[in-house]
PDB file of N, CA, C and O in Angstrom:
ATOM      1  N   MET A   1       2.788   5.981  -9.731  1.00  0.00           N
ATOM      2  CA  MET A   1       3.365   4.674  -9.462  1.00  0.00           C
ATOM      3  C   MET A   1       2.330   3.599  -9.242  1.00  0.00           C
ATOM      4  O   MET A   1       2.519   2.448  -9.635  1.00  0.00           O
ATOM      5  N   GLN A   2       1.204   3.988  -8.594  1.00  0.00           N
ATOM      6  CA  GLN A   2       0.122   2.990  -8.337  1.00  0.00           C
ATOM      7  C   GLN A   2      -0.528   2.588  -9.663  1.00  0.00           C
ATOM      8  O   GLN A   2      -0.958   1.442  -9.801  1.00  0.00           O
ATOM      9  N   ARG A   3      -0.608   3.446 -10.591  1.00  0.00           N
ATOM     10  CA  ARG A   3      -1.215   3.111 -11.906  1.00  0.00           C
ATOM     11  C   ARG A   3      -0.256   2.133 -12.631  1.00  0.00           C
ATOM     12  O   ARG A   3      -0.708   1.134 -13.191  1.00  0.00           O
ATOM     13  N   LEU A   4       1.039   2.415 -12.621  1.00  0.00           N
ATOM     14  CA  LEU A   4       1.957   1.493 -13.208  1.00  0.00           C
ATOM     15  C   LEU A   4       1.919   0.072 -12.573  1.00  0.00           C
ATOM     16  O   LEU A   4       1.946  -0.948 -13.261  1.00  0.00           O
ATOM     17  N   GLU A   5       1.855   0.073 -11.204  1.00  0.00           N
ATOM     18  CA  GLU A   5       1.778  -1.225 -10.514  1.00  0.00           C
ATOM     19  C   GLU A   5       0.460  -1.935 -10.923  1.00  0.00           C
ATOM     20  O   GLU A   5       0.470  -3.154 -11.094  1.00  0.00           O
ATOM     21  N   ALA A   6      -0.677  -1.207 -11.085  1.00  0.00           N
ATOM     22  CA  ALA A   6      -1.931  -1.883 -11.501  1.00  0.00           C
ATOM     23  C   ALA A   6      -1.813  -2.405 -12.878  1.00  0.00           C
ATOM     24  O   ALA A   6      -2.234  -3.530 -13.146  1.00  0.00           O
ATOM     25  N   VAL A   7      -1.260  -1.645 -13.767  1.00  0.00           N
ATOM     26  CA  VAL A   7      -1.068  -2.152 -15.178  1.00  0.00           C
ATOM     27  C   VAL A   7      -0.183  -3.324 -15.206  1.00  0.00           C
ATOM     28  O   VAL A   7      -0.436  -4.254 -15.973  1.00  0.00           O
ATOM     29  N   ALA A   8       0.886  -3.350 -14.389  1.00  0.00           N
ATOM     30  CA  ALA A   8       1.795  -4.481 -14.391  1.00  0.00           C
ATOM     31  C   ALA A   8       1.130  -5.705 -13.808  1.00  0.00           C
ATOM     32  O   ALA A   8       1.481  -6.827 -14.173  1.00  0.00           O
ATOM     33  N   SER A   9       0.175  -5.520 -12.909  1.00  0.00           N
ATOM     34  CA  SER A   9      -0.390  -6.619 -12.158  1.00  0.00           C
ATOM     35  C   SER A   9      -1.572  -7.341 -12.792  1.00  0.00           C
ATOM     36  O   SER A   9      -1.887  -8.464 -12.398  1.00  0.00           O
ATOM     37  N   THR A  10      -2.242  -6.706 -13.785  1.00  0.00           N
ATOM     38  CA  THR A  10      -3.407  -7.272 -14.323  1.00  0.00           C
ATOM     39  C   THR A  10      -3.653  -6.805 -15.791  1.00  0.00           C
ATOM     40  O   THR A  10      -3.191  -5.731 -16.175  1.00  0.00           O
ATOM     41  N   ASN A  11      -4.341  -7.570 -16.564  1.00  0.00           N
ATOM     42  CA  ASN A  11      -4.783  -7.113 -17.780  1.00  0.00           C
ATOM     43  C   ASN A  11      -6.322  -7.065 -17.904  1.00  0.00           C
ATOM     44  O   ASN A  11      -6.907  -7.042 -18.986  1.00  0.00           O
ATOM     45  N   ASP A  12      -6.924  -7.053 -16.690  1.00  0.00           N
ATOM     46  CA  ASP A  12      -8.351  -6.907 -16.595  1.00  0.00           C
ATOM     47  C   ASP A  12      -8.755  -5.367 -16.665  1.00  0.00           C
ATOM     48  O   ASP A  12      -8.494  -4.606 -15.733  1.00  0.00           O
ATOM     49  N   GLY A  13      -9.374  -4.974 -17.765  1.00  0.00           N
ATOM     50  CA  GLY A  13      -9.783  -3.575 -18.004  1.00  0.00           C
ATOM     51  C   GLY A  13     -10.689  -3.015 -16.947  1.00  0.00           C
ATOM     52  O   GLY A  13     -10.625  -1.825 -16.639  1.00  0.00           O
ATOM     53  N   PHE A  14     -11.538  -3.855 -16.383  1.00  0.00           N
ATOM     54  CA  PHE A  14     -12.460  -3.329 -15.347  1.00  0.00           C
ATOM     55  C   PHE A  14     -11.701  -3.041 -14.102  1.00  0.00           C
ATOM     56  O   PHE A  14     -11.912  -1.991 -13.495  1.00  0.00           O
ATOM     57  N   LYS A  15     -10.773  -3.965 -13.660  1.00  0.00           N
ATOM     58  CA  LYS A  15      -9.928  -3.693 -12.532  1.00  0.00           C
ATOM     59  C   LYS A  15      -9.073  -2.439 -12.670  1.00  0.00           C
ATOM     60  O   LYS A  15      -8.913  -1.647 -11.741  1.00  0.00           O
ATOM     61  N   LEU A  16      -8.529  -2.301 -13.887  1.00  0.00           N
ATOM     62  CA  LEU A  16      -7.734  -1.131 -14.220  1.00  0.00           C
ATOM     63  C   LEU A  16      -8.536   0.197 -14.062  1.00  0.00           C
ATOM     64  O   LEU A  16      -8.074   1.190 -13.499  1.00  0.00           O
ATOM     65  N   SER A  17      -9.841   0.118 -14.638  1.00  0.00           N
ATOM     66  CA  SER A  17     -10.609   1.347 -14.498  1.00  0.00           C
ATOM     67  C   SER A  17     -11.057   1.679 -13.131  1.00  0.00           C
ATOM     68  O   SER A  17     -11.266   2.843 -12.790  1.00  0.00           O
ATOM     69  N   GLU A  18     -11.209   0.640 -12.327  1.00  0.00           N
ATOM     70  CA  GLU A  18     -11.569   0.898 -10.822  1.00  0.00           C
ATOM     71  C   GLU A  18     -10.342   1.547 -10.168  1.00  0.00           C
ATOM     72  O   GLU A  18     -10.490   2.499  -9.402  1.00  0.00           O
ATOM     73  N   VAL A  19      -9.188   1.069 -10.446  1.00  0.00           N
ATOM     74  CA  VAL A  19      -7.963   1.629  -9.851  1.00  0.00           C
ATOM     75  C   VAL A  19      -7.811   3.066 -10.241  1.00  0.00           C
ATOM     76  O   VAL A  19      -7.481   3.909  -9.407  1.00  0.00           O
ATOM     77  N   ASP A  20      -8.050   3.368 -11.521  1.00  0.00           N
ATOM     78  CA  ASP A  20      -8.021   4.748 -12.084  1.00  0.00           C
ATOM     79  C   ASP A  20      -9.036   5.615 -11.374  1.00  0.00           C
ATOM     80  O   ASP A  20      -8.749   6.734 -10.947  1.00  0.00           O
ATOM     81  N   LEU A  21     -10.202   5.079 -11.263  1.00  0.00           N
ATOM     82  CA  LEU A  21     -11.321   5.863 -10.636  1.00  0.00           C
ATOM     83  C   LEU A  21     -10.839   6.190  -9.160  1.00  0.00           C
ATOM     84  O   LEU A  21     -10.946   7.338  -8.729  1.00  0.00           O
ATOM     85  N   GLU A  22     -10.351   5.249  -8.456  1.00  0.00           N
ATOM     86  CA  GLU A  22      -9.891   5.426  -7.105  1.00  0.00           C
ATOM     87  C   GLU A  22      -8.814   6.524  -6.992  1.00  0.00           C
ATOM     88  O   GLU A  22      -8.846   7.385  -6.113  1.00  0.00           O
ATOM     89  N   LEU A  23      -7.904   6.441  -7.893  1.00  0.00           N
ATOM     90  CA  LEU A  23      -6.773   7.367  -7.822  1.00  0.00           C
ATOM     91  C   LEU A  23      -7.192   8.776  -8.327  1.00  0.00           C
ATOM     92  O   LEU A  23      -6.811   9.780  -7.724  1.00  0.00           O
ATOM     93  N   ARG A  24      -7.958   8.850  -9.406  1.00  0.00           N
ATOM     94  CA  ARG A  24      -8.326  10.148 -10.060  1.00  0.00           C
ATOM     95  C   ARG A  24      -9.482  10.848  -9.282  1.00  0.00           C
ATOM     96  O   ARG A  24      -9.590  12.072  -9.209  1.00  0.00           O
ATOM     97  N   GLY A  25     -10.320   9.970  -8.718  1.00  0.00           N
ATOM     98  CA  GLY A  25     -11.531  10.586  -8.047  1.00  0.00           C
ATOM     99  C   GLY A  25     -12.710  10.519  -9.019  1.00  0.00           C
ATOM    100  O   GLY A  25     -12.537  10.553 -10.238  1.00  0.00           O
ATOM    101  N   GLU A  26     -13.935  10.421  -8.434  1.00  0.00           N
ATOM    102  CA  GLU A  26     -15.112  10.195  -9.231  1.00  0.00           C
ATOM    103  C   GLU A  26     -15.690  11.521  -9.784  1.00  0.00           C
ATOM    104  O   GLU A  26     -16.585  11.460 -10.628  1.00  0.00           O
ATOM    105  N   GLY A  27     -15.258  12.626  -9.385  1.00  0.00           N
ATOM    106  CA  GLY A  27     -15.770  13.869  -9.916  1.00  0.00           C
ATOM    107  C   GLY A  27     -17.168  14.142  -9.385  1.00  0.00           C
ATOM    108  O   GLY A  27     -17.635  13.490  -8.452  1.00  0.00           O
ATOM    109  N   ASP A  28     -17.788  15.065  -9.965  1.00  0.00           N
ATOM    110  CA  ASP A  28     -19.138  15.458  -9.633  1.00  0.00           C
ATOM    111  C   ASP A  28     -20.201  14.600 -10.361  1.00  0.00           C
ATOM    112  O   ASP A  28     -20.813  15.007 -11.348  1.00  0.00           O
ATOM    113  N   VAL A  29     -20.376  13.376  -9.796  1.00  0.00           N
ATOM    114  CA  VAL A  29     -21.259  12.345 -10.471  1.00  0.00           C
ATOM    115  C   VAL A  29     -22.647  12.868 -10.608  1.00  0.00           C
ATOM    116  O   VAL A  29     -23.352  12.427 -11.516  1.00  0.00           O
ATOM    117  N   LEU A  30     -23.108  13.783  -9.775  1.00  0.00           N
ATOM    118  CA  LEU A  30     -24.482  14.275  -9.861  1.00  0.00           C
ATOM    119  C   LEU A  30     -24.576  15.492 -10.711  1.00  0.00           C
ATOM    120  O   LEU A  30     -25.681  15.998 -10.908  1.00  0.00           O
ATOM    121  N   GLY A  31     -23.443  16.024 -11.253  1.00  0.00           N
ATOM    122  CA  GLY A  31     -23.485  17.223 -11.957  1.00  0.00           C
ATOM    123  C   GLY A  31     -22.780  17.166 -13.267  1.00  0.00           C
ATOM    124  O   GLY A  31     -22.832  16.094 -13.870  1.00  0.00           O
ATOM    125  N   ARG A  32     -22.148  18.132 -13.782  1.00  0.00           N
ATOM    126  CA  ARG A  32     -21.582  18.117 -15.066  1.00  0.00           C
ATOM    127  C   ARG A  32     -20.110  17.822 -15.157  1.00  0.00           C
ATOM    128  O   ARG A  32     -19.612  17.391 -16.198  1.00  0.00           O
ATOM    129  N   LEU A  33     -19.376  18.067 -14.004  1.00  0.00           N
ATOM    130  CA  LEU A  33     -17.937  17.805 -14.052  1.00  0.00           C
ATOM    131  C   LEU A  33     -17.630  16.308 -13.859  1.00  0.00           C
ATOM    132  O   LEU A  33     -18.007  15.709 -12.852  1.00  0.00           O
ATOM    133  N   GLN A  34     -16.967  15.746 -14.808  1.00  0.00           N
ATOM    134  CA  GLN A  34     -16.768  14.295 -14.691  1.00  0.00           C
ATOM    135  C   GLN A  34     -15.197  13.995 -14.895  1.00  0.00           C
ATOM    136  O   GLN A  34     -14.812  12.911 -15.331  1.00  0.00           O
ATOM    137  N   SER A  35     -14.361  14.993 -14.561  1.00  0.00           N
ATOM    138  CA  SER A  35     -12.929  14.784 -14.784  1.00  0.00           C
ATOM    139  C   SER A  35     -12.170  14.434 -13.544  1.00  0.00           C
ATOM    140  O   SER A  35     -10.960  14.648 -13.468  1.00  0.00           O
ATOM    141  N   GLY A  36     -12.861  13.901 -12.573  1.00  0.00           N
ATOM    142  CA  GLY A  36     -12.239  13.498 -11.282  1.00  0.00           C
ATOM    143  C   GLY A  36     -12.269  14.686 -10.396  1.00  0.00           C
ATOM    144  O   GLY A  36     -12.883  15.700 -10.727  1.00  0.00           O
ATOM    145  N   GLY A  37     -11.609  14.584  -9.255  1.00  0.00           N
ATOM    146  CA  GLY A  37     -11.615  15.616  -8.255  1.00  0.00           C
ATOM    147  C   GLY A  37     -12.669  15.267  -7.209  1.00  0.00           C
ATOM    148  O   GLY A  37     -13.044  14.113  -7.002  1.00  0.00           O
ATOM    149  N   LYS A  38     -13.119  16.337  -6.569  1.00  0.00           N
ATOM    150  CA  LYS A  38     -14.048  16.153  -5.426  1.00  0.00           C
ATOM    151  C   LYS A  38     -15.431  15.788  -5.864  1.00  0.00           C
ATOM    152  O   LYS A  38     -15.977  16.375  -6.798  1.00  0.00           O
ATOM    153  N   SER A  39     -16.013  14.796  -5.175  1.00  0.00           N
ATOM    154  CA  SER A  39     -17.261  14.281  -5.477  1.00  0.00           C
ATOM    155  C   SER A  39     -18.441  15.115  -4.824  1.00  0.00           C
ATOM    156  O   SER A  39     -18.281  15.633  -3.718  1.00  0.00           O
ATOM    157  N   SER A  40     -19.499  15.222  -5.450  1.00  0.00           N
ATOM    158  CA  SER A  40     -20.670  15.892  -4.813  1.00  0.00           C
ATOM    159  C   SER A  40     -21.402  15.030  -3.866  1.00  0.00           C
ATOM    160  O   SER A  40     -22.268  15.486  -3.119  1.00  0.00           O
ATOM    161  N   LEU A  41     -21.045  13.730  -3.892  1.00  0.00           N
ATOM    162  CA  LEU A  41     -21.743  12.826  -2.991  1.00  0.00           C
ATOM    163  C   LEU A  41     -21.145  12.954  -1.623  1.00  0.00           C
ATOM    164  O   LEU A  41     -19.933  12.818  -1.453  1.00  0.00           O
ATOM    165  N   LYS A  42     -22.001  13.222  -0.619  1.00  0.00           N
ATOM    166  CA  LYS A  42     -21.607  13.467   0.750  1.00  0.00           C
ATOM    167  C   LYS A  42     -21.313  12.173   1.538  1.00  0.00           C
ATOM    168  O   LYS A  42     -20.355  12.115   2.309  1.00  0.00           O
ATOM    169  N   LEU A  43     -22.143  11.146   1.337  1.00  0.00           N
ATOM    170  CA  LEU A  43     -22.096   9.984   2.185  1.00  0.00           C
ATOM    171  C   LEU A  43     -21.635   8.676   1.438  1.00  0.00           C
ATOM    172  O   LEU A  43     -21.310   7.671   2.069  1.00  0.00           O
ATOM    173  N   LEU A  44     -21.622   8.733   0.151  1.00  0.00           N
ATOM    174  CA  LEU A  44     -21.338   7.598  -0.682  1.00  0.00           C
ATOM    175  C   LEU A  44     -20.072   7.781  -1.549  1.00  0.00           C
ATOM    176  O   LEU A  44     -19.699   8.895  -1.913  1.00  0.00           O
ATOM    177  N   ARG A  45     -19.458   6.685  -1.848  1.00  0.00           N
ATOM    178  CA  ARG A  45     -18.319   6.706  -2.804  1.00  0.00           C
ATOM    179  C   ARG A  45     -18.681   5.592  -3.871  1.00  0.00           C
ATOM    180  O   ARG A  45     -19.112   4.487  -3.542  1.00  0.00           O
ATOM    181  N   VAL A  46     -18.471   5.976  -5.145  1.00  0.00           N
ATOM    182  CA  VAL A  46     -19.019   5.205  -6.289  1.00  0.00           C
ATOM    183  C   VAL A  46     -18.419   3.758  -6.217  1.00  0.00           C
ATOM    184  O   VAL A  46     -19.173   2.800  -6.390  1.00  0.00           O
ATOM    185  N   ILE A  47     -17.158   3.579  -5.981  1.00  0.00           N
ATOM    186  CA  ILE A  47     -16.584   2.274  -5.893  1.00  0.00           C
ATOM    187  C   ILE A  47     -16.881   1.514  -4.594  1.00  0.00           C
ATOM    188  O   ILE A  47     -17.289   0.352  -4.607  1.00  0.00           O
ATOM    189  N   LYS A  48     -16.677   2.157  -3.561  1.00  0.00           N
ATOM    190  CA  LYS A  48     -16.874   1.493  -2.221  1.00  0.00           C
ATOM    191  C   LYS A  48     -18.303   1.162  -1.989  1.00  0.00           C
ATOM    192  O   LYS A  48     -18.557   0.133  -1.363  1.00  0.00           O
ATOM    193  N   ASP A  49     -19.299   1.946  -2.438  1.00  0.00           N
ATOM    194  CA  ASP A  49     -20.658   1.743  -2.211  1.00  0.00           C
ATOM    195  C   ASP A  49     -21.502   1.336  -3.426  1.00  0.00           C
ATOM    196  O   ASP A  49     -22.713   1.546  -3.481  1.00  0.00           O
ATOM    197  N   ALA A  50     -20.777   0.727  -4.417  1.00  0.00           N
ATOM    198  CA  ALA A  50     -21.475   0.399  -5.634  1.00  0.00           C
ATOM    199  C   ALA A  50     -22.638  -0.495  -5.480  1.00  0.00           C
ATOM    200  O   ALA A  50     -23.636  -0.326  -6.180  1.00  0.00           O
ATOM    201  N   GLU A  51     -22.562  -1.475  -4.570  1.00  0.00           N
ATOM    202  CA  GLU A  51     -23.682  -2.429  -4.273  1.00  0.00           C
ATOM    203  C   GLU A  51     -24.846  -1.736  -3.710  1.00  0.00           C
ATOM    204  O   GLU A  51     -25.988  -1.966  -4.109  1.00  0.00           O
ATOM    205  N   LEU A  52     -24.559  -0.861  -2.756  1.00  0.00           N
ATOM    206  CA  LEU A  52     -25.640  -0.054  -2.127  1.00  0.00           C
ATOM    207  C   LEU A  52     -26.371   0.839  -3.058  1.00  0.00           C
ATOM    208  O   LEU A  52     -27.591   0.983  -2.981  1.00  0.00           O
ATOM    209  N   ILE A  53     -25.594   1.471  -3.983  1.00  0.00           N
ATOM    210  CA  ILE A  53     -26.107   2.338  -4.927  1.00  0.00           C
ATOM    211  C   ILE A  53     -27.074   1.563  -6.022  1.00  0.00           C
ATOM    212  O   ILE A  53     -28.130   2.042  -6.434  1.00  0.00           O
ATOM    213  N   GLN A  54     -26.557   0.335  -6.406  1.00  0.00           N
ATOM    214  CA  GLN A  54     -27.401  -0.537  -7.231  1.00  0.00           C
ATOM    215  C   GLN A  54     -28.698  -1.011  -6.616  1.00  0.00           C
ATOM    216  O   GLN A  54     -29.716  -1.118  -7.299  1.00  0.00           O
ATOM    217  N   ARG A  55     -28.660  -1.310  -5.260  1.00  0.00           N
ATOM    218  CA  ARG A  55     -29.835  -1.637  -4.531  1.00  0.00           C
ATOM    219  C   ARG A  55     -30.819  -0.496  -4.398  1.00  0.00           C
ATOM    220  O   ARG A  55     -32.027  -0.710  -4.501  1.00  0.00           O
ATOM    221  N   ALA A  56     -30.340   0.687  -4.178  1.00  0.00           N
ATOM    222  CA  ALA A  56     -31.163   1.815  -4.105  1.00  0.00           C
ATOM    223  C   ALA A  56     -31.814   2.178  -5.344  1.00  0.00           C
ATOM    224  O   ALA A  56     -32.983   2.563  -5.365  1.00  0.00           O
ATOM    225  N   LYS A  57     -31.051   2.061  -6.438  1.00  0.00           N
ATOM    226  CA  LYS A  57     -31.653   2.266  -7.795  1.00  0.00           C
ATOM    227  C   LYS A  57     -32.688   1.296  -8.065  1.00  0.00           C
ATOM    228  O   LYS A  57     -33.735   1.706  -8.564  1.00  0.00           O
ATOM    229  N   GLY A  58     -32.540   0.013  -7.796  1.00  0.00           N
ATOM    230  CA  GLY A  58     -33.595  -0.994  -8.003  1.00  0.00           C
ATOM    231  C   GLY A  58     -34.836  -0.715  -7.177  1.00  0.00           C
ATOM    232  O   GLY A  58     -35.950  -0.903  -7.668  1.00  0.00           O
ATOM    233  N   LEU A  59     -34.679  -0.278  -5.949  1.00  0.00           N
ATOM    234  CA  LEU A  59     -35.767   0.082  -5.150  1.00  0.00           C
ATOM    235  C   LEU A  59     -36.554   1.298  -5.633  1.00  0.00           C
ATOM    236  O   LEU A  59     -37.783   1.356  -5.587  1.00  0.00           O
ATOM    237  N   ALA A  60     -35.722   2.313  -6.123  1.00  0.00           N
ATOM    238  CA  ALA A  60     -36.413   3.503  -6.591  1.00  0.00           C
ATOM    239  C   ALA A  60     -37.195   3.166  -7.965  1.00  0.00           C
ATOM    240  O   ALA A  60     -38.257   3.735  -8.219  1.00  0.00           O
ATOM    241  N   GLU A  61     -36.682   2.313  -8.748  1.00  0.00           N
ATOM    242  CA  GLU A  61     -37.320   1.855  -9.978  1.00  0.00           C
ATOM    243  C   GLU A  61     -38.627   1.175  -9.664  1.00  0.00           C
ATOM    244  O   GLU A  61     -39.670   1.440 -10.262  1.00  0.00           O
ATOM    245  N   GLU A  62     -38.519   0.246  -8.652  1.00  0.00           N
ATOM    246  CA  GLU A  62     -39.724  -0.438  -8.204  1.00  0.00           C
ATOM    247  C   GLU A  62     -40.857   0.402  -7.684  1.00  0.00           C
ATOM    248  O   GLU A  62     -42.026   0.177  -7.998  1.00  0.00           O
ATOM    249  N   LEU A  63     -40.466   1.434  -6.835  1.00  0.00           N
ATOM    250  CA  LEU A  63     -41.384   2.411  -6.330  1.00  0.00           C
ATOM    251  C   LEU A  63     -42.032   3.193  -7.482  1.00  0.00           C
ATOM    252  O   LEU A  63     -43.237   3.445  -7.460  1.00  0.00           O
ATOM    253  N   GLN A  64     -41.230   3.578  -8.488  1.00  0.00           N
ATOM    254  CA  GLN A  64     -41.752   4.312  -9.605  1.00  0.00           C
ATOM    255  C   GLN A  64     -42.751   3.434 -10.351  1.00  0.00           C
ATOM    256  O   GLN A  64     -43.794   3.913 -10.797  1.00  0.00           O
ATOM    257  N   LYS A  65     -42.442   2.195 -10.479  1.00  0.00           N
ATOM    258  CA  LYS A  65     -43.467   1.346 -11.208  1.00  0.00           C
ATOM    259  C   LYS A  65     -44.742   1.226 -10.490  1.00  0.00           C
ATOM    260  O   LYS A  65     -45.793   1.004 -11.091  1.00  0.00           O
ATOM    261  N   GLN A  66     -44.669   1.373  -9.161  1.00  0.00           N
ATOM    262  CA  GLN A  66     -45.861   1.308  -8.354  1.00  0.00           C
ATOM    263  C   GLN A  66     -46.616   2.615  -8.294  1.00  0.00           C
ATOM    264  O   GLN A  66     -47.621   2.743  -7.596  1.00  0.00           O
ATOM    265  N   GLY A  67     -46.107   3.596  -9.048  1.00  0.00           N
ATOM    266  CA  GLY A  67     -46.831   4.894  -9.033  1.00  0.00           C
ATOM    267  C   GLY A  67     -46.453   5.835  -7.899  1.00  0.00           C
ATOM    268  O   GLY A  67     -47.142   6.833  -7.692  1.00  0.00           O
ATOM    269  N   LEU A  68     -45.437   5.571  -7.192  1.00  0.00           N
ATOM    270  CA  LEU A  68     -45.066   6.491  -6.089  1.00  0.00           C
ATOM    271  C   LEU A  68     -44.822   7.900  -6.537  1.00  0.00           C
ATOM    272  O   LEU A  68     -45.209   8.875  -5.892  1.00  0.00           O
ATOM    273  N   GLY A  69     -44.128   7.974  -7.735  1.00  0.00           N
ATOM    274  CA  GLY A  69     -43.786   9.290  -8.234  1.00  0.00           C
ATOM    275  C   GLY A  69     -45.019  10.229  -8.493  1.00  0.00           C
ATOM    276  O   GLY A  69     -45.027  11.428  -8.213  1.00  0.00           O
ATOM    277  N   GLU A  70     -46.081   9.523  -9.075  1.00  0.00           N
ATOM    278  CA  GLU A  70     -47.269  10.351  -9.257  1.00  0.00           C
ATOM    279  C   GLU A  70     -47.973  10.645  -8.015  1.00  0.00           C
ATOM    280  O   GLU A  70     -48.511  11.741  -7.854  1.00  0.00           O
ATOM    281  N   ASN A  71     -48.003   9.699  -7.094  1.00  0.00           N
ATOM    282  CA  ASN A  71     -48.630   9.906  -5.789  1.00  0.00           C
ATOM    283  C   ASN A  71     -47.987  11.064  -5.026  1.00  0.00           C
ATOM    284  O   ASN A  71     -48.625  11.962  -4.476  1.00  0.00           O
ATOM    285  N   LEU A  72     -46.640  10.947  -5.049  1.00  0.00           N
ATOM    286  CA  LEU A  72     -45.821  11.968  -4.359  1.00  0.00           C
ATOM    287  C   LEU A  72     -46.081  13.352  -4.911  1.00  0.00           C
ATOM    288  O   LEU A  72     -46.232  14.307  -4.150  1.00  0.00           O
ATOM    289  N   ARG A  73     -46.137  13.478  -6.321  1.00  0.00           N
ATOM    290  CA  ARG A  73     -46.418  14.705  -6.991  1.00  0.00           C
ATOM    291  C   ARG A  73     -47.743  15.312  -6.458  1.00  0.00           C
ATOM    292  O   ARG A  73     -47.809  16.468  -6.041  1.00  0.00           O
ATOM    293  N   GLN A  74     -48.759  14.483  -6.499  1.00  0.00           N
ATOM    294  CA  GLN A  74     -50.140  14.877  -6.077  1.00  0.00           C
ATOM    295  C   GLN A  74     -50.176  15.370  -4.622  1.00  0.00           C
ATOM    296  O   GLN A  74     -50.800  16.380  -4.296  1.00  0.00           O
ATOM    297  N   LEU A  75     -49.483  14.613  -3.767  1.00  0.00           N
ATOM    298  CA  LEU A  75     -49.376  14.976  -2.281  1.00  0.00           C
ATOM    299  C   LEU A  75     -48.675  16.346  -2.178  1.00  0.00           C
ATOM    300  O   LEU A  75     -49.119  17.194  -1.403  1.00  0.00           O
ATOM    301  N   ILE A  76     -47.652  16.568  -2.898  1.00  0.00           N
ATOM    302  CA  ILE A  76     -46.916  17.877  -2.826  1.00  0.00           C
ATOM    303  C   ILE A  76     -47.760  19.013  -3.322  1.00  0.00           C
ATOM    304  O   ILE A  76     -47.758  20.084  -2.716  1.00  0.00           O
ATOM    305  N   GLU A  77     -48.490  18.822  -4.411  1.00  0.00           N
ATOM    306  CA  GLU A  77     -49.440  19.748  -4.968  1.00  0.00           C
ATOM    307  C   GLU A  77     -50.539  20.100  -3.901  1.00  0.00           C
ATOM    308  O   GLU A  77     -50.876  21.262  -3.676  1.00  0.00           O
ATOM    309  N   LYS A  78     -51.054  19.043  -3.285  1.00  0.00           N
ATOM    310  CA  LYS A  78     -52.070  19.276  -2.295  1.00  0.00           C
ATOM    311  C   LYS A  78     -51.597  20.114  -1.124  1.00  0.00           C
ATOM    312  O   LYS A  78     -52.261  21.050  -0.680  1.00  0.00           O
ATOM    313  N   GLU A  79     -50.383  19.726  -0.628  1.00  0.00           N
ATOM    314  CA  GLU A  79     -49.781  20.461   0.462  1.00  0.00           C
ATOM    315  C   GLU A  79     -49.440  21.898   0.122  1.00  0.00           C
ATOM    316  O   GLU A  79     -49.596  22.805   0.940  1.00  0.00           O
ATOM    317  N   ASP A  80     -48.958  22.091  -1.137  1.00  0.00           N
ATOM    318  CA  ASP A  80     -48.638  23.423  -1.574  1.00  0.00           C
ATOM    319  C   ASP A  80     -49.919  24.334  -1.686  1.00  0.00           C
ATOM    320  O   ASP A  80     -49.916  25.519  -1.355  1.00  0.00           O
ATOM    321  N   ALA A  81     -51.007  23.671  -2.180  1.00  0.00           N
ATOM    322  CA  ALA A  81     -52.262  24.410  -2.208  1.00  0.00           C
ATOM    323  C   ALA A  81     -52.817  24.790  -0.847  1.00  0.00           C
ATOM    324  O   ALA A  81     -53.342  25.892  -0.688  1.00  0.00           O
ATOM    325  N   THR A  82     -52.711  23.871   0.183  1.00  0.00           N
ATOM    326  CA  THR A  82     -53.082  24.119   1.478  1.00  0.00           C
ATOM    327  C   THR A  82     -52.277  25.267   2.066  1.00  0.00           C
ATOM    328  O   THR A  82     -52.828  26.175   2.689  1.00  0.00           O
ATOM    329  N   ALA A  83     -50.950  25.212   1.856  1.00  0.00           N
ATOM    330  CA  ALA A  83     -50.072  26.267   2.375  1.00  0.00           C
ATOM    331  C   ALA A  83     -50.401  27.556   1.813  1.00  0.00           C
ATOM    332  O   ALA A  83     -50.344  28.536   2.555  1.00  0.00           O
ATOM    333  N   LEU A  84     -50.763  27.700   0.515  1.00  0.00           N
ATOM    334  CA  LEU A  84     -51.048  28.940  -0.141  1.00  0.00           C
ATOM    335  C   LEU A  84     -52.318  29.485   0.395  1.00  0.00           C
ATOM    336  O   LEU A  84     -52.454  30.700   0.538  1.00  0.00           O
ATOM    337  N   LYS A  85     -53.242  28.653   0.694  1.00  0.00           N
ATOM    338  CA  LYS A  85     -54.566  29.135   1.287  1.00  0.00           C
ATOM    339  C   LYS A  85     -54.411  29.703   2.645  1.00  0.00           C
ATOM    340  O   LYS A  85     -55.151  30.605   3.040  1.00  0.00           O
ATOM    341  N   GLN A  86     -53.452  29.188   3.380  1.00  0.00           N
ATOM    342  CA  GLN A  86     -53.248  29.614   4.829  1.00  0.00           C
ATOM    343  C   GLN A  86     -52.434  30.854   4.843  1.00  0.00           C
ATOM    344  O   GLN A  86     -52.410  31.500   5.891  1.00  0.00           O
ATOM    345  N   SER A  87     -51.770  31.264   3.824  1.00  0.00           N
ATOM    346  CA  SER A  87     -50.927  32.425   3.808  1.00  0.00           C
ATOM    347  C   SER A  87     -51.599  33.706   3.301  1.00  0.00           C
ATOM    348  O   SER A  87     -50.961  34.758   3.247  1.00  0.00           O
TER     349      SER A  87
END
């Protein structure tokens, strides 16, 4: 019924897709199942938290540009090597 009401109230495809996503569920957005149902996201919801997700993506891309990924990889390798020496 909610889908019918949405279709009757707008011809905006983006709005209709948001309504469908809310009703159907976002599915396992971090995995392979995309047909709705339970989300693998524990604290976020794709529609409700879309702005926060976009901001986090932008920050992650900026950190990656600054070389954080490589620096983090080197730090982990160093800590792994230290831990192996101690065991």
